[in-house]
N, C-alpha and C positions, 0 to 999 in steps of 0.2 A: 467488590462484593460480589459474592456468587451469583446474586440471581443478574447480573451482566452478563455472564457468562454465554447465555443460548443465543446473545443479540448477535455477535459472533458468526456463531454458526448461520444464523438467518443470513446476514449478511454474504457469507460464502454462497449460500443456494439463491441467492438472488442473483449474484453474479452470473453464476451458472445458468440460470433457467434463461436471461437475457441475452446473455453472448454464448456464442459456440466455439470454445476453444478446439485447437486443434490438437490440446494434451485430455488425457482423461482426467476426472476429477479427483481421481484416485492417486493420482501422480502431483497433485499439488501442494506447494512447498515454497518456502522461504530462505532465502540467503541472505548473509550479511553485508551491509554496507562498510566499506574499507576507507580509511582516511589516506587514500590516494593525492595527490595535487591535480586540480583540475588542470593546469597549465600544461601538466604530460601528457594528455589524453593525446591520441594520436588522430585528429580530424579525418586525414585522409582515408584511413583504415574503417572507421565508424561512417565516414559520409555525413557528418554532422550540417554540413552545409544546405543538404537537402529537408534538414529538420523546420519545422514552421511552430511559431510562438502561437500559442492556443489561449485564447482568455476565456475564462468560465463565464456563462450567461449569468451566473449570482453576481459575476464581478469581484468573486474572494480570492482567486490566485491567477496568474499567468502562469504557463509552463512551457519546457520545450518537446515537442512531440514528434515524431517520426512520419505518423498518418492522423489524420483529423479523426478523434475519439466520437466514439458512441457513447451515449449517456442514456443512465436509467434512474429514476427517482422514484422510492418509495416511503411512502408515513407507515410505521408500525406499532402498534402499541402492544407494551409488554402485559401480557395476561396476568402477573401476578401482582405487579405494582399498577399497574393502568398510564404508566408513563407513556407518554409519546418520544417516539423517536424517528428523526429523519434519517434516510440514508442518499446520499447521493451522489453517484458512481462515476467512471470516464472512465474509457478503455479503448487504448490504441495499440491495434497489432499490424504488425509487420507479415509481409508475405513468405519469410522465414519460420513465422509461428512464435515468433519472439513479442510478448507482450509488454504494455507499461499500463499501469492502472492507478488512477486517484481515486481514493474511498474518502468522504466526509460520514462524519456520523455525529448527530447532533443531537444532542440531551435536550431534556427541560430544565433542568437543573444542574450549575456548574458545581463539579467536584473540586475538592481542594486537592493540593498537591500528592497528598499521600494516597488518595482515591484516584488519583489520575495515572499515577503509576501502577498500580494495582490492576486499572483498567486496560493499560498497554499488556501490562505482563497477561492476564487472562486472554486477550485477543491473540498472541504470540505462543500461548499453550493450546488455543482449539485449532489455531492453524496446523501447532506440530502433530497433534493426536489426528488431525482429518486421514491420516495414512498411515498404519503400522511402519513402514518403511521408512518414514522420516525420520530424519537425524537433525539435530540442532547442533549447527556448527560454529554458531557466534553469537553474542548478545552483548548489550552494551545499554544501560540506561545512563541519559545524558541530559543535556539540557538544549531547547529549542527556542531561539530568540526567548531567554527567560522564562519558557514552561518545559514542562516534563517532556520527555522523547525517549525512544527507546530502539535501538538499532538491532535487528537479528539476523539471521541465515539459517534456511533449513535445505535440505537436499534428499535428493532419493535417486534411485539409477537413472530416471527420465528427465525430470525437470528441476532447474534452482531458480530461486525467488529470492532476489536480494529485497529486503524490507528494509522504510522509515518511518515511526508511527511517533506523533507528537499531541498533544492536546493544546486548543487556543482557546480561551474561553471554555465555551460548553461544547465546543466542534474537535471531534479526532480526527485526524488526516492520518491518512495510510498511503503511502508511496511505494509501489511493488514495481518490479520485474521479473516476470515469468518467462523462464529460456530452455531452450533444449540444454542437456548437461555437456553439451560438445562447445557450448557459444556460453560459459558461464564468467568470461573475464568481467571485473566488475568496472572496469574504467565507462564504459558504456551507462551502467544505473549510476554513476559519480554526475556524470553529466548531467543525467535526467533529474535527480536530485537538485543539482547545483544549479538547474536553472529554473527550479520551482521559486516562487514569490508571492507572497501572502499582498493582497491588495492594501493599500492605507484605506483605515477605515474612517 
């Protein structure tokens, strides 16, 4: 639904206001998730041995990250519908500027399957339009734990972002890796995504 479109712009603004990235906000973009075999990831190349398992304070998930993430939480009321949305974000940044982010957007009402897919698409479109030089390299709708999911990739001359988004109940999860263009190898992002686990409720 169009009324949700502004929500994702707000998410980007919250992240930018809370965390100082080494990249310009105009360079923000998304890159695709590739179906590579996790077993083929070169652990020595990416030094995954130094990554730490992180458990969210809300106990909703656990994930492997290179550094302890910073967290930001906001509750925002939709000016048109009056519906409250909760935004919970975690950002881990390496010294080379590569960023790993987990964002949770919780709605008051649970969307049906069709609405969920539409919301995922709206978020991707907002990310794509955030910079005139962005281009969509890849997108694929699918299923994640029997729930709607969308993998996509956007790129420009400065940075690359791999993204995986999915809906679980009333919550949208967004997993992203933002990296300089010269570090666009998807293997590291796949390791990050494959390490993500939802907690049993």
